[in-house]
N, C-alpha and C positions, 0 to 999 in steps of 0.2 A: 761852193760845192754844187755839183750839177746832177747828182743822182745816177752817176755811171756805176758806182759801186755801192754796196750796202751802207746806209747812212751811219749806222753805229760803228762800222769799221772805219769809215772815213773820219768821223769825229775822233776816234781813238788815234788814228794816224796823225791828224793835224795837231792833236794834243801833245804828241811826242816832239814836235818840231821846236827847236830852241827859239827863244824870244828874239825878235828882230831889234835892231838898234832904233834910235829915236826917229831917224829919217824914214826908214822903211815902214816902221809902225805907223807913222803919221800918214804916209801915202795910203796904206791899207785902210786906215780910218776914213780918209777923204774919199777913197774909191767906194767904200760901202755907203757912206752918207750921200754921195752925189751920183751913185750908180755909174761909176767910171770903170770900164773893163780893164782889169789887170790880171796877170797870170797867177798871182798869189805866191805864198812862200814855198809851197811844195815844188811847183814848176820852176820858181826862181832858183831853188837849190839844184835842180837838174841842169838848168842853163849854166850856172856857176861851175858845176862839176865837169860838164862836157867841154866847156870852153877851156878849162884848165887842162883836161886830159889831152887835148890836141895842141896845147900851147898856142892858142889863137892869137894872132897879131893884128888881123884886120877883120872886123865884125860889122856886118850890115844888118840893121834892125828895120824891118818893114812894118810900121805901125807901132809907135812908141808911147802914145797917150801922154801921161804926165811923168814918164821916165822910170817907172818901177823896175821893169825888166832890164832897162838900160843900166841901172845902177848895179844890179846883180852881175851883169856881163862885164862891166868896167872894173868892178872889184875883183873879179876872177882872174883878170889878166892885166896887171898894172902896166905892162909894156905895150898893150894893145891900143889901137884906135877903134872906137866904137862909133858908128854912124847912126845917130838918132834921126828918125823921120816921123813927121806927123803933118796932117793937112791943116791943122788949126794953130795959128800963131800964138793964141792964148795958152794952149797946152804946152807949146814949146817954151814960152816964157816961164810958166810955172815949173816945168821940168828943170830948166836951167837953175832956178833957185834951189831946187832939191840937189842938183849935181854939186853946186857950190858947198852946200852943207854936208854932203856925203864925202867931200874931198876928192871927187873924180872929174871935175869940170875940165881939166886939162887933157883928159883922155877921150873926150867926146866931141864929135863934129855934129852940130845941130843943124838939121836941114828941114825946111818946111815945104810942103807941096805934096803932090801925088807920089807915093813911095815907088811905084813902078817907073815913073819918069825919072825920079831921083836916082834909082839904081842904074838906069840907062846912062845918066850923066856922070856917075862915079867911074873912076878909072881903076883898072886892074882887077885881079882876082881877090876873092875873100876866103878866109879860113872857115868862117861860120856865117850863115845867113839865117836870121830868125824871122819867120813870117807870121804876122798877126794883123793883117789888113781886112778889108771887107771880104766876106766869105765868097761872094759871087766872083771875086777877082782871083780866087786861088788857082784855077787852071792857068791863067795868064802869068801868075807869079811863078808857077812851076816852069813854064817855058822860058821865062826871063832869068830866073835865079840859078837854075842848074848849070847853064854854061858859064856863069860868073864865079862858080865855086871851084876852088882848087881840088885836085885829086887828093883824097884823104880828108877833105873837109866835111863839114856837117851842115845839113839843111834841116832846120827844125821848125815845125809848124804847130800852132796852137789850135784848139777847138775842132779837131778832126772827128770827134764823135758828136758834137753839137747837141749836147743834152739828150742824146739818144734819138734825135730827129732823123739821123741818117738811116734808121731802121723803119721809119714810118712811110706809109703810102702818100702819094700826091705831094712830093717835096716842093717847097718854094724855091725861089731863085738862089738864095744863099745856100740852102741845103743841097741843091743840085750842084752848085759850085764845089762844095766839099766832097760830094760823092764822086764827081769827076776827078778832083784832085787826088783822092785816095786811090782811084783806079790808075791814074797816071803814075804815081810813085811806085805802086806795086807791079806795074807792067814795064817800068823803065829798066833798061839794061845798064844804065849809068849809076843807079842808086841801089843801096841795100837798105830798105826801110824796116823800121820797127814801130809799131803803134802801141804807145803806152796808155792804158786806161786810167790815167791820172787826171784828176779834176775833170776837165771837159775833153780829154783826149789829146795826146801829144804825139806827133809823128817825128821820129828821129831818123834821118836818112844820111847814110854814109856814102860819099861819092867814091866810086871805085876807080 
């Protein structure tokens, strides 16, 4: 929870969410205990729903940590291939163990390294690209990801409200990256963006 909406409303909302299975619940506990950034169950459900709605078959995730959002995406589309990316091989190893337990390992391509470079190296177009890398890199993600998305595809980005720091004076490098990214998506003639004030802000962009 990041203070974007009233805390009592947010607590009510999260209390409504169905319990997650053992694997997702364990990742949530590990993320809280070890301060690992994950999208959480509310955003996880958005990813699941949107991936299903467009019938995604190729999904590229930029910044996957220990695989929480990857599992939501892989479960949404059993016939899809989901590209997991993270710069830390230890995260990738931990994520793969979760993928096995979640029954989705065969749907996931595990890649380690810089997500921007890995996107350059991947072939073809994607139905859905999910962006959750270092915030200072968001403008470069925009420039690289949008051309790789098919028409009718979705470009989804986390943390676009950045705990409200996007409204504060004297932004730091990461906040400036988010501010520029938000300007780019709303000025783009290729995208139809919607900013959802969910958790830390989620930008959902439909490629026209």
